[in-house]
C-alpha positions as CSV (number, residue, x, y, z in Angstrom):
1,M,94.2,140.5,149.5
2,I,97.2,141.8,147.4
3,K,98.9,138.5,148.0
4,N,95.9,136.7,146.5
5,Q,95.9,139.0,143.5
6,L,99.6,138.5,143.0
7,K,99.1,134.7,143.2
8,F,96.2,135.0,140.7
9,I,98.3,137.1,138.3
10,A,101.3,134.7,138.7
11,I,99.1,131.7,138.0
12,T,97.4,133.4,135.0
13,I,100.8,134.3,133.5
14,A,102.1,130.8,134.1
15,L,99.0,129.3,132.4
16,I,99.4,131.7,129.5
17,I,103.0,130.7,129.0
18,I,102.3,127.0,129.3
19,S,99.4,127.1,126.9
20,S,101.2,129.2,124.4
21,H,104.2,126.9,124.6
22,G,101.9,123.9,124.0
23,G,100.4,125.7,121.0
24,L,103.8,126.4,119.7
25,A,104.8,122.8,120.1
26,Q,101.7,121.8,118.1
27,K,102.5,124.3,115.4
28,N,106.1,123.0,115.2
29,S,104.8,119.4,115.2
30,A,102.4,120.2,112.3
31,A,105.1,122.1,110.4
32,S,107.5,119.2,111.0
33,Q,104.9,116.7,109.6
34,E,104.2,119.0,106.7
35,E,108.0,119.1,105.9
36,K,108.2,115.4,106.3
37,N,105.3,114.8,103.9
38,K,106.9,117.1,101.3
39,N,110.1,115.2,101.7
40,I,108.3,111.9,101.2
41,V,106.7,113.2,98.0
42,K,110.1,114.3,96.7
43,L,111.6,110.9,97.6
44,L,108.7,109.1,95.8
45,E,109.4,111.2,92.7
46,L,113.1,110.4,92.9
47,N,112.8,106.7,93.5
48,G,110.3,106.1,90.8
49,T,107.3,105.3,93.0
50,S,105.2,108.1,91.7
51,A,105.8,107.1,88.1
52,F,105.1,103.5,89.0
53,G,101.8,104.4,90.7
54,E,100.8,106.5,87.7
55,K,101.6,103.5,85.4
56,V,99.6,101.1,87.5
57,F,96.6,103.6,87.5
58,V,96.8,103.9,83.7
59,E,96.8,100.1,83.4
60,I,93.8,99.8,85.7
61,V,91.9,102.4,83.6
62,N,92.8,100.7,80.4
63,A,91.6,97.3,81.7
64,L,88.3,98.9,82.8
65,K,88.0,100.5,79.3
66,K,88.3,97.1,77.7
67,N,85.6,95.7,80.0
68,Y,83.3,98.7,79.5
69,T,83.6,99.5,75.8
70,S,80.3,101.3,75.6
71,I,81.5,104.0,78.1
72,P,82.5,107.2,76.2
73,D,86.1,108.5,76.4
74,A,84.8,111.7,78.1
75,F,83.9,109.6,81.1
76,W,87.4,108.2,81.4
77,K,89.1,111.6,80.8
78,N,86.9,113.0,83.6
79,I,87.9,110.3,86.0
80,T,91.7,110.5,85.2
81,K,92.0,114.3,85.0
82,D,92.8,114.7,88.7
83,I,95.4,111.9,88.7
84,S,99.0,113.0,88.7
85,P,102.2,111.5,90.1
86,V,101.9,113.8,93.1
87,N,98.3,112.6,93.8
88,M,99.5,109.0,93.5
89,A,102.5,109.7,95.8
90,I,100.2,111.3,98.4
91,K,98.5,107.9,98.8
92,A,101.9,106.3,99.6
93,I,102.9,108.8,102.3
94,P,101.6,106.8,105.3
95,A,103.7,103.7,104.2
96,Y,106.9,105.8,104.4
97,D,105.8,108.0,107.3
98,K,105.4,105.1,109.7
99,R,108.8,103.4,108.7
100,F,111.2,106.4,108.3
101,T,112.0,109.5,110.3
102,N,112.3,112.8,108.4
103,E,116.1,112.6,108.7
104,E,116.1,109.1,107.1
105,I,113.8,110.4,104.3
106,K,116.3,113.2,103.7
107,D,119.2,110.7,103.6
108,L,117.3,108.6,101.0
109,I,116.7,111.8,99.0
110,T,120.4,112.5,99.1
111,F,121.2,109.0,98.0
112,F,118.8,109.0,95.1
113,Q,120.4,112.2,93.9
114,T,123.9,110.6,93.7
115,P,125.2,108.8,90.6
116,T,124.8,105.5,92.4
117,G,121.2,106.3,93.4
118,K,120.4,107.3,89.8
119,K,122.0,104.1,88.5
120,Y,119.9,102.1,91.0
121,I,116.7,103.7,89.8
122,A,117.7,103.4,86.1
123,S,118.5,99.7,86.4
124,N,115.8,98.8,88.8
125,N,113.4,97.4,86.2
126,E,116.2,95.4,84.6
127,V,117.4,94.0,87.9
128,G,113.8,93.2,88.9
129,N,113.2,91.3,85.6
130,D,116.5,89.4,86.1
131,V,115.5,88.5,89.7
132,K,112.0,87.4,88.5
133,Q,113.6,85.1,85.8
134,L,116.1,83.7,88.4
135,W,113.3,83.0,90.8
136,K,111.2,81.4,88.1
137,E,114.0,79.1,87.1
138,W,114.7,78.3,90.8
139,G,110.9,77.7,91.3
140,E,110.9,75.2,88.4
141,T,114.0,73.4,89.7
142,F,112.4,73.3,93.2
143,T,109.1,72.1,91.9
144,N,110.8,69.3,89.9
145,S,112.8,68.3,92.9
146,V,109.8,68.1,95.2
147,T,107.9,66.2,92.5
148,E,110.7,63.6,92.2
149,R,110.9,63.2,96.0
150,L,107.1,62.7,96.1
151,K,107.3,60.0,93.4
152,E,110.1,58.3,95.4
153,L,108.1,58.4,98.6
154,A,105.0,57.1,96.7
155,N,107.1,54.2,95.3
156,K,108.5,53.3,98.7
157,N,105.0,53.3,100.2
158,K,103.8,51.0,97.3
159,K,106.6,48.5,98.1
160,K,105.7,48.2,101.7
């Protein structure tokens, strides 16, 4: 009888330890995810994503205002009052969460705080505009080349 009671106590203690360890793991996991989310928001602020999201939102609202001119400004102010760079960044968290570990996010934060990272951010729009222009020029050249080849092919087929 005492043996059975000791077994019961031992099993109960083991279950308590195991279940509390599982709960601790869940708490640590939740805390780790919360830390990662905060780091992602910080990264999005540093790399300009938050500001870009806010800019896009403002452009969308302005386009809607042009299409719905009879709607009073109070309506638009009410809609936009809860929008902030942080709220916009929160929407982007899953995109970063599934591609980067928390350590990688921290590395990116460190990079964007360096002079090189800051220069990258500051010149990103200019670089993007240059690349767009280069791609546009390349696209025109490519299109002209394809058009010429199609004309040559059409002329060869006419001669046959």
